[in-house]
N, C-alpha and C positions, 0 to 999 in steps of 0.2 A: 205129964210131959217129961221127957227124959232130958237130962243135961248132957249135951254132947261136947261141951267145952272141956270136960274132965276126962274124956276118953283118950288114952295114950295112943299115939300113932306109932306104927311100926317103921323103923328106919332100915334102910338098906345097909349092907355091910360097909359100903364106902361112906355113906352118911354118918354111920356110927363111928367109924374110924376118924373121920374128919371132926366130928364133935369131940371125941376124946383128945385129939391133937390140939384143936382150937381152945379147949378148956384148960389146957396145960399153961402154966405161967412161965415156962422156960423161954427166955428171950432168944437164946441161941437157936433153939429148935424153930421158933417162929421165923427168925431171919433165914435159916436154911430152907424152910418151906417157901418163903417168899422168893428166894433166889431160884429155887426149882421151878416155881410157877412162871417166873419171868423167862427162864431158859426155855421152857416148853412153849411159851407164847412166841418167843422169837423164832424158834424152830418151825412152828406152825406158819408164821408169816413168811419165812424163807421158803418153805415148801410150796405155799401158794404162789409166791412171786417167781420162783425159779422153775417150777414144774407145771402147775395147773394153768397159769395164765398163758405162757407160751404155747402150751398144748391146745388150749381153747382157741387162741388166735390162729394157730396153724389149721385147725379144723375149719374155722370160719373162712379162712383164706382159700382153702381147697374147695369148699362148697361154693363160694362166690366165683371162683375161677370157672367152675363147671356151669354155673347158672348164667354167667355173663359171657361165656364163650360163644362166638358166632359160629354157625355151621361152616365147615371148611369149603364146601362146594357151592355155597350161596354167596354171590358177590353183589347182591342187590339187583340183579337183572331178572326180570320176570320172563318166564318162558312161554 
C-alpha cells in the first residue's frame, strides 16, 4: 500500500506566490496586502451595486412590462 500523504502537490503560480508572500514575516508587506485585498473587495461590491444590480432590475422590468401588457385592441369585449 502506498503512502499518499507524503506526495507533494503541485501549486499553481498564484498559489506559490501567495505562499511565498504569506510566509514572509514583513509586517509592512502584510499590511499592504491586506489593504489591497480590502480595496478590491470594495471595488467588487461597488461594481455589483452600481452596475449589475440596476442592469438586472432593468431587464426584469422590461420583461415584466411585456408579459403584463394587455393587448391594445382587446378591451374585454367578446366579439
